[in-house]
VONUMAR-260485 format. One record per residue (C-alpha): residue number from 1; residue in one letter; z, x negated, y. Coordinates in Angstrom, 1 decimal, always signed. Each point is the difference from the previous one (the first is absolute). Layout:
// residues N
> seq, type, z, x, y
> NUM, A, Z, X, Y .
...
//
This chain:
// residues 388
> seq, type, z, x, y
> 1, M, +106.3, -24.2, +53.0 .
> 2, L, -0.1, -0.3, -3.7 .
> 3, L, +1.1, -3.5, +0.2 .
> 4, T, +2.8, +0.2, +2.7 .
> 5, N, +1.4, +3.7, -0.8 .
> 6, P, +1.8, +0.1, -3.4 .
> 7, T, +0.2, +3.8, +0.1 .
> 8, I, -3.8, +0.3, +0.5 .
> 9, R, -0.6, -2.6, -2.7 .
> 10, L, +2.3, +1.8, -2.5 .
> 11, L, -1.7, +3.5, +0.7 .
> 12, F, -3.4, -1.5, -0.2 .
> 13, A, +0.8, -1.4, -3.5 .
> 14, G, +1.6, +3.4, -1.0 .
> 15, Q, -3.0, +1.9, +1.1 .
> 16, A, -2.4, -2.3, -2.1 .
> 17, L, +2.4, +0.6, -3.1 .
> 18, Y, +0.1, +3.7, +0.6 .
> 19, W, -3.8, +0.3, +0.3 .
> 20, S, -0.4, -2.2, -3.1 .
> 21, C, +2.0, +2.6, -1.8 .
> 22, S, -1.9, +2.9, +1.5 .
> 23, L, -3.4, -1.5, -0.6 .
> 24, I, +0.9, -0.6, -3.7 .
> 25, G, +1.0, +3.7, -0.2 .
> 26, I, -3.1, +1.3, +1.6 .
> 27, T, -2.2, -2.0, -2.3 .
> 28, L, +1.7, +0.8, -3.2 .
> 29, T, +2.3, +3.2, +0.1 .
> 30, S, -2.7, +2.5, -0.4 .
> 31, L, -1.6, -1.9, -3.1 .
> 32, V, +3.5, -0.1, -1.8 .
> 33, G, +0.5, +3.8, +1.0 .
> 34, L, -3.3, +0.8, -1.6 .
> 35, Q, +1.1, -2.0, -3.0 .
> 36, L, +3.6, +1.7, -0.4 .
> 37, A, -0.6, +3.5, +1.5 .
> 38, P, -0.3, +2.9, -2.6 .
> 39, L, -2.8, +1.4, +2.3 .
> 40, N, -2.6, -2.0, +2.1 .
> 41, A, +0.8, +2.2, +2.9 .
> 42, L, +3.4, -1.4, +0.2 .
> 43, A, -1.2, -3.5, +0.2 .
> 44, T, +0.8, -0.4, +3.7 .
> 45, L, +3.4, +1.7, -0.3 .
> 46, P, +1.9, -3.3, +0.3 .
> 47, L, -2.0, -0.9, +3.2 .
> 48, A, +1.0, +3.6, +1.3 .
> 49, L, +3.5, -0.6, -0.8 .
> 50, L, +0.1, -3.3, +1.8 .
> 51, V, -1.0, +1.8, +3.1 .
> 52, L, +2.8, +2.4, -0.7 .
> 53, G, +2.5, -2.7, -0.3 .
> 54, N, -1.4, -1.4, +3.4 .
> 55, L, +0.5, +3.5, +1.7 .
> 56, L, +3.5, +0.4, -1.4 .
> 57, A, +1.3, -3.3, +1.0 .
> 58, V, -1.7, -0.7, +3.4 .
> 59, Q, +2.4, +2.1, +2.2 .
> 60, P, +3.2, -0.7, -1.7 .
> 61, L, -0.8, -3.8, -0.1 .
> 62, S, -0.5, +0.1, +3.8 .
> 63, L, +3.2, +1.7, +0.7 .
> 64, F, +1.8, -2.4, -2.3 .
> 65, M, -1.4, -2.9, +2.0 .
> 66, Q, +1.1, +1.8, +3.1 .
> 67, R, +3.6, -0.1, -1.1 .
> 68, H, +0.2, -3.2, -2.2 .
> 69, G, -2.6, -2.3, +1.2 .
> 70, R, -3.6, -1.0, -1.1 .
> 71, R, +1.2, -2.6, -2.7 .
> 72, L, +1.9, +2.4, -2.1 .
> 73, G, -2.7, +2.5, +0.2 .
> 74, L, -2.8, -2.4, -0.9 .
> 75, I, +2.1, -1.6, -3.0 .
> 76, L, +0.4, +3.7, -1.2 .
> 77, G, -3.8, +0.5, +0.2 .
> 78, A, -0.9, -3.1, -1.9 .
> 79, A, +2.8, +0.9, -2.7 .
> 80, C, -1.8, +3.3, -0.4 .
> 81, G, -3.3, -2.2, -0.6 .
> 82, I, +1.8, -2.1, -2.8 .
> 83, L, +1.2, +3.3, -1.5 .
> 84, G, -3.4, +1.6, +0.0 .
> 85, G, -1.8, -2.9, -1.4 .
> 86, L, +2.4, -0.2, -2.9 .
> 87, V, -0.1, +3.7, -0.9 .
> 88, S, -3.8, +0.0, +0.3 .
> 89, A, -0.2, -3.0, -2.3 .
> 90, A, +2.3, +1.8, -2.5 .
> 91, G, -2.3, +2.9, +0.2 .
> 92, V, -3.0, -1.9, -0.8 .
> 93, W, +1.7, -1.9, -2.8 .
> 94, L, +1.3, +3.1, -1.5 .
> 95, A, -3.1, +1.9, +0.6 .
> 96, D, +2.0, +2.7, +1.7 .
> 97, F, -1.8, +1.7, +2.9 .
> 98, T, +3.1, +1.8, +1.2 .
> 99, L, +1.7, -3.5, +0.5 .
> 100, F, -2.9, -1.4, +1.6 .
> 101, C, -0.2, +2.9, +2.4 .
> 102, L, +3.8, -0.5, +0.9 .
> 103, G, -0.6, -3.5, +0.8 .
> 104, A, -2.3, +0.9, +2.7 .
> 105, L, +2.6, +1.7, +2.1 .
> 106, P, +2.1, -3.0, +1.0 .
> 107, I, -3.1, -2.1, +0.5 .
> 108, G, -0.9, +2.7, +2.7 .
> 109, A, +3.6, -0.6, +1.6 .
> 110, Y, -0.9, -3.8, -0.1 .
> 111, Q, -3.3, +0.9, +1.8 .
> 112, A, +2.0, +2.2, +2.5 .
> 113, S, +2.4, -2.9, +0.8 .
> 114, A, -3.0, -2.6, +0.6 .
> 115, L, -1.3, +2.4, +2.6 .
> 116, Y, +3.0, -1.0, +2.3 .
> 117, Y, -0.8, -3.7, -0.3 .
> 118, R, -2.2, +0.3, +3.1 .
> 119, F, +2.8, +1.9, +1.8 .
> 120, A, +2.6, -2.7, -0.7 .
> 121, A, -2.5, -2.5, +1.6 .
> 122, L, +0.1, +1.9, +3.3 .
> 123, E, +3.6, -0.5, +0.1 .
> 124, A, -0.2, -3.7, -0.5 .
> 125, V, -2.0, -1.0, +3.1 .
> 126, D, +0.0, +0.7, +3.7 .
> 127, E, -2.2, +2.7, +1.7 .
> 128, S, -2.8, -2.3, +0.8 .
> 129, R, -0.7, -0.9, -3.7 .
> 130, K, +0.6, +3.3, -1.8 .
> 131, G, -3.7, +0.6, -0.7 .
> 132, R, -0.5, -3.5, -1.7 .
> 133, A, +3.3, +0.4, -2.1 .
> 134, T, -1.2, +3.4, -1.4 .
> 135, A, -3.4, -1.2, -0.7 .
> 136, Y, +1.0, -3.3, -1.6 .
> 137, V, +2.4, +1.8, -2.5 .
> 138, I, -2.9, +2.5, -0.9 .
> 139, G, -2.2, -3.1, -0.4 .
> 140, G, +2.1, -1.0, -2.9 .
> 141, G, -2.1, +2.3, -2.2 .
> 142, L, -2.9, -2.5, +0.4 .
> 143, C, +1.8, -2.3, -2.4 .
> 144, A, +0.3, +3.0, -2.4 .
> 145, A, -3.7, +0.8, +0.4 .
> 146, L, -1.1, -3.6, -1.0 .
> 147, V, +2.4, -0.4, -2.9 .
> 148, A, +0.8, +3.4, -1.5 .
> 149, P, -3.2, +0.8, -1.7 .
> 150, S, +0.1, -3.2, -2.0 .
> 151, L, +3.6, +0.6, -0.7 .
> 152, S, -0.6, +3.5, -1.3 .
> 153, L, -2.5, -1.3, -2.2 .
> 154, W, +2.0, -2.7, -1.5 .
> 155, S, +3.4, +2.0, -0.4 .
> 156, R, -1.8, +2.9, -1.8 .
> 157, N, -0.7, -2.1, -3.0 .
> 158, A, +2.9, -2.4, +0.4 .
> 159, L, +2.1, +1.6, -2.8 .
> 160, E, -0.9, +1.4, -3.3 .
> 161, T, +0.1, +3.6, +1.1 .
> 162, P, -2.6, +0.5, +2.8 .
> 163, F, +1.0, +0.9, +3.5 .
> 164, V, +3.9, -0.7, -0.7 .
> 165, G, -0.3, -3.3, +1.7 .
> 166, A, -1.5, +1.4, +3.1 .
> 167, Y, +3.0, +2.4, +0.5 .
> 168, L, +2.4, -2.8, -0.7 .
> 169, M, -1.8, -1.9, +2.7 .
> 170, I, +0.6, +2.6, +2.4 .
> 171, A, +3.6, -0.2, -0.9 .
> 172, L, +0.0, -3.7, +0.5 .
> 173, L, -1.8, +0.2, +3.4 .
> 174, A, +2.5, +2.5, +1.3 .
> 175, A, +2.9, -2.2, -1.2 .
> 176, L, -1.6, -2.7, +2.1 .
> 177, G, -0.1, +2.4, +2.8 .
> 178, L, +3.6, +1.0, -0.5 .
> 179, L, +1.0, -3.7, +0.4 .
> 180, L, -2.0, -0.4, +3.2 .
> 181, M, +1.6, +3.1, +1.5 .
> 182, S, +3.5, -1.1, -0.8 .
> 183, R, -0.6, -3.0, +2.1 .
> 184, L, -0.6, +2.1, +3.0 .
> 185, Q, +2.9, -0.5, +2.6 .
> 186, E, +1.2, +3.0, +1.8 .
> 187, G, -0.3, -2.0, +3.1 .
> 188, D, -3.7, -0.1, -0.7 .
> 189, A, -0.3, +3.6, -0.6 .
> 190, P, +3.1, +1.6, +1.5 .
> 191, P, +1.1, +3.5, -0.8 .
> 192, P, -0.6, +2.2, +2.9 .
> 193, P, +2.9, +2.0, +1.6 .
> 194, R, +1.3, +2.9, -2.1 .
> 195, T, -0.8, +3.3, +1.3 .
> 196, D, -0.3, +3.7, -0.9 .
> 197, R, -3.2, +1.2, -1.6 .
> 198, V, -2.8, +0.4, +2.6 .
> 199, G, -2.1, +3.1, -0.5 .
> 200, A, -3.6, -0.3, -0.9 .
> 201, R, -0.8, +2.6, +2.8 .
> 202, S, +1.5, -2.3, +2.6 .
> 203, L, -2.2, -2.9, -1.1 .
> 204, L, -3.1, +2.0, -0.4 .
> 205, S, +0.3, +1.3, +3.4 .
> 206, R, -0.9, -3.6, +1.3 .
> 207, P, -3.7, -0.9, +0.5 .
> 208, L, +0.5, -3.5, -0.9 .
> 209, V, +1.7, +1.1, -3.2 .
> 210, R, -2.7, +2.5, -0.8 .
> 211, A, -2.8, -2.3, +0.6 .
> 212, A, +1.6, -2.7, -2.0 .
> 213, L, +0.5, +2.3, -3.1 .
> 214, A, -3.6, +1.4, +0.4 .
> 215, T, -1.4, -3.5, +0.1 .
> 216, T, +1.6, -1.4, -3.1 .
> 217, A, -0.4, +3.1, -2.1 .
> 218, I, -3.6, +0.7, +0.7 .
> 219, G, -0.9, -3.7, -0.4 .
> 220, H, +2.0, -0.2, -3.2 .
> 221, G, -1.3, +3.3, -1.4 .
> 222, L, -3.7, -0.6, +0.7 .
> 223, M, +0.3, -3.6, -1.5 .
> 224, L, +1.5, +1.4, -3.3 .
> 225, L, -2.3, +2.9, -0.2 .
> 226, V, -3.4, -2.0, +0.5 .
> 227, M, +1.5, -3.0, -2.0 .
> 228, N, +0.8, +2.2, -3.1 .
> 229, A, -3.3, +1.8, +0.3 .
> 230, T, -2.0, -3.2, +0.2 .
> 231, P, +0.0, -1.1, -3.7 .
> 232, L, -0.8, +3.4, -1.1 .
> 233, A, -2.9, +0.4, +2.4 .
> 234, M, -1.4, -3.3, -1.1 .
> 235, N, +0.3, +1.0, -3.6 .
> 236, F, -1.9, +3.2, +0.7 .
> 237, C, -2.6, -2.1, +1.6 .
> 238, G, -0.4, -2.0, -3.2 .
> 239, L, +1.3, -3.4, +1.6 .
> 240, P, +1.8, -2.4, -2.4 .
> 241, L, +3.8, -0.2, -0.4 .
> 242, E, -0.3, -3.6, +1.3 .
> 243, A, -1.5, +1.2, +3.3 .
> 244, S, +2.9, +2.4, +0.4 .
> 245, A, +2.5, -2.8, -0.6 .
> 246, E, -1.6, -2.1, +2.6 .
> 247, V, -0.2, +2.8, +2.5 .
> 248, I, +3.7, +0.6, -0.5 .
> 249, R, +1.0, -3.6, +0.3 .
> 250, W, -1.8, -0.3, +3.4 .
> 251, H, +1.7, +3.2, +1.0 .
> 252, M, +3.4, -1.5, -0.8 .
> 253, V, -1.0, -3.1, +1.9 .
> 254, G, -1.0, +2.2, +3.1 .
> 255, M, +3.6, +1.7, -0.2 .
> 256, F, +1.9, -3.2, +0.4 .
> 257, L, -1.9, -2.9, +1.5 .
> 258, P, -0.3, +1.8, +3.3 .
> 259, A, +3.5, +0.1, +0.3 .
> 260, F, +0.1, -3.6, +1.5 .
> 261, I, -2.1, +1.3, +2.8 .
> 262, A, +1.3, +3.6, +0.4 .
> 263, G, +3.5, -1.2, +1.0 .
> 264, P, -1.2, -2.1, +3.1 .
> 265, L, -2.4, +2.7, +0.8 .
> 266, V, +2.9, +2.5, +0.3 .
> 267, D, +2.3, -2.3, +2.1 .
> 268, R, -3.0, -0.7, +2.3 .
> 269, L, -1.8, +3.2, +0.2 .
> 270, G, +2.7, +2.7, -0.9 .
> 271, S, +0.4, +2.3, -2.9 .
> 272, R, -2.2, +2.7, +1.3 .
> 273, R, -3.1, -2.2, +0.4 .
> 274, V, +0.2, -1.5, -3.3 .
> 275, A, +0.6, +3.2, -1.7 .
> 276, V, -3.2, +1.5, +1.8 .
> 277, L, -1.7, -3.2, -1.3 .
> 278, G, +1.3, +0.7, -3.7 .
> 279, G, -1.4, +3.5, +0.3 .
> 280, A, -3.4, -1.1, +1.2 .
> 281, L, -0.2, -2.3, -3.1 .
> 282, L, +0.8, +2.8, -2.3 .
> 283, L, -2.8, +2.0, +1.8 .
> 284, G, -2.2, -3.1, -0.7 .
> 285, S, +0.9, +0.0, -3.6 .
> 286, A, -1.1, +3.6, -0.4 .
> 287, S, -3.2, -0.8, +1.8 .
> 288, I, -1.0, -2.6, -2.2 .
> 289, A, +1.1, +2.0, -3.1 .
> 290, L, -2.6, +2.6, +1.1 .
> 291, L, -2.9, -2.4, +0.1 .
> 292, G, -0.2, -0.2, -3.7 .
> 293, M, +1.5, -0.6, -3.3 .
> 294, S, -0.8, -3.6, -0.9 .
> 295, T, +2.7, -2.7, -0.7 .
> 296, V, -0.6, -1.6, +3.4 .
> 297, T, +0.9, +3.3, +1.9 .
> 298, F, +3.1, +0.8, -2.3 .
> 299, L, +1.1, -3.7, +0.6 .
> 300, A, -0.5, +0.1, +3.7 .
> 301, S, +1.5, +3.4, +0.4 .
> 302, S, +3.1, -0.7, -2.1 .
> 303, F, +0.7, -3.2, +1.9 .
> 304, L, +0.0, +1.8, +3.3 .
> 305, L, +2.0, +2.7, -1.6 .
> 306, G, +2.7, -2.6, -0.7 .
> 307, V, -0.2, -1.6, +3.6 .
> 308, G, +0.3, +3.3, +1.7 .
> 309, W, +3.1, +0.9, -2.0 .
> 310, N, +1.6, -3.4, +0.8 .
> 311, L, -0.5, +0.4, +3.7 .
> 312, M, +1.2, +3.7, +0.0 .
> 313, L, +3.1, -0.9, -2.1 .
> 314, V, +1.1, -2.8, +2.2 .
> 315, A, -0.6, +1.9, +3.2 .
> 316, G, +1.7, +3.2, -1.1 .
> 317, T, +3.0, -2.0, -1.3 .
> 318, T, +0.4, -1.8, +3.3 .
> 319, L, -0.6, +3.1, +1.9 .
> 320, L, +2.8, +1.8, -1.7 .
> 321, G, +2.5, -2.7, +1.0 .
> 322, E, -0.8, +0.9, +3.6 .
> 323, G, +0.9, +3.6, -0.4 .
> 324, H, +3.5, +0.0, -1.2 .
> 325, A, +3.4, -1.3, +0.7 .
> 326, P, +1.6, -2.7, -2.4 .
> 327, E, +2.5, +2.7, -1.2 .
> 328, E, -2.9, +2.3, -1.1 .
> 329, R, -1.7, -2.7, -1.8 .
> 330, G, +0.8, +1.2, -3.5 .
> 331, Q, -1.2, +3.6, +0.5 .
> 332, A, -3.1, -1.0, +2.0 .
> 333, Q, -1.1, -2.7, -2.7 .
> 334, G, +0.9, +2.4, -2.8 .
> 335, L, -2.2, +2.7, +1.6 .
> 336, M, -2.9, -2.3, +0.2 .
> 337, E, +0.3, -1.1, -3.4 .
> 338, L, +0.5, +3.5, -1.5 .
> 339, G, -3.1, +1.2, +1.9 .
> 340, N, -2.0, -3.1, -1.3 .
> 341, S, +1.2, +0.7, -3.5 .
> 342, L, -0.9, +3.7, +0.1 .
> 343, V, -3.5, -0.7, +1.4 .
> 344, A, -0.4, -2.6, -2.8 .
> 345, A, +0.9, +2.5, -2.7 .
> 346, C, -2.5, +2.5, +1.3 .
> 347, A, -2.6, -2.6, +0.2 .
> 348, S, +0.6, -1.5, -3.4 .
> 349, F, -0.1, +3.5, -1.6 .
> 350, A, -3.0, +1.1, +2.0 .
> 351, S, -2.5, -3.0, -0.4 .
> 352, G, -1.1, +0.8, -3.3 .
> 353, V, -0.4, +3.8, +0.6 .
> 354, L, -2.0, -0.7, +3.3 .
> 355, I, -2.3, -2.6, -1.4 .
> 356, S, -0.6, +2.2, -2.9 .
> 357, G, -0.4, +3.1, +1.9 .
> 358, I, -1.7, -0.4, +3.5 .
> 359, G, -1.3, -3.8, -0.7 .
> 360, W, +0.2, -3.4, +1.8 .
> 361, N, -1.7, +1.0, +3.2 .
> 362, A, +2.1, +2.8, +0.8 .
> 363, V, +3.1, -1.9, -0.7 .
> 364, N, -0.9, -2.6, +2.7 .
> 365, I, -1.4, +2.7, +2.3 .
> 366, G, +3.5, +1.7, -0.4 .
> 367, M, +1.8, -3.1, +1.5 .
> 368, L, -1.6, +0.8, +3.5 .
> 369, P, +2.4, +2.9, +0.8 .
> 370, L, +3.0, -1.8, -1.0 .
> 371, L, -0.8, -3.0, +2.2 .
> 372, A, -0.8, +2.3, +3.1 .
> 373, F, +3.6, +1.5, -0.7 .
> 374, A, +1.5, -3.5, +0.1 .
> 375, A, -1.8, -0.8, +3.1 .
> 376, L, +1.2, +3.2, +1.6 .
> 377, M, +3.6, -0.9, -1.0 .
> 378, L, -0.4, -3.5, +1.7 .
> 379, W, -1.2, +1.5, +3.4 .
> 380, P, +3.5, +1.1, +1.4 .
> 381, V, +1.2, -3.6, -1.0 .
> 382, R, -2.6, -1.3, +2.7 .
> 383, R, +1.4, +2.2, +2.6 .
> 384, T, +3.4, -0.9, -0.8 .
> 385, L, -0.7, -3.7, +0.2 .
> 386, V, -1.9, +0.3, +3.3 .
> 387, E, +2.8, +2.0, +1.5 .
> 388, S, +2.7, -2.6, -1.2 .
//
């Protein structure tokens, strides 16, 4: 499909470019914030503003693409990435913390637009291949996981002022993403029929939609919560920074490599079964984490955490497409991404507080009721599929 479908190929490459930008930012932004912020407590403010930019843009972008098509919406998102990279680079160069923080907002809008790459993939294939199309586009992040860490280290010191080159690199990668999105043909990802705004209440009344939203939101939230807590837990255990970097690297591989298996699984077994499998893997991740706090257990737990996230994201995205009409696409997809972004914001802010306050084991035990809730939301979907 990557070789024969030009839309999937462009979206795969666009996903790789976006995740490269994201991983550079994740690696360096808190360090730059610590360097520029007037108070150490404000060091993570740029990351918080990035999440805010995502939240502010995710729903308007969906409705914009509902009216004007994917191509213009994705171009606009990539343009925000260019702007954010340039403003952030200027903030570092001028040692201006306020300017650096402002640059995070449009980068958040770029992040919001990249969330819709997988939805654009759904519209480029027939019904029997939607799972694979979604998964293959998500799999573009594997390229970023392999390349971005080295790219961030090189670009950090590429110019005389440290870190300026890294944010210029983000602008450059976003510009390449814009060029790719400009090559999308409207025939590849056609704009859906125009319609009046669909109420969220109407969508949430459908078991398929509720199950899809719960699957992606819980999978995404738990992944971010535990991923952000892992380096802190390893530090508290006295494990070296090199061990933490290796654990995160394998976590990223776990996030993206299974995409090439998850898609065929969804097409063959169905979205619900793959979502349940993803939840089971997250349960396995928590179980391994509770066995001990060695590098091996952290690595195995983090790898399974990434795989479970991938399966739940692919399954939930495909399941959502089964629960709404084409004219409801913009509102339904925007609702999913708004939910994911809200959960991501809560998880990002809560991880440090929870790991410091209640500990690593308690964080992993806390995954269990949320996974049970996801399974409960998927149960009516089983009855719906059997009846149909």
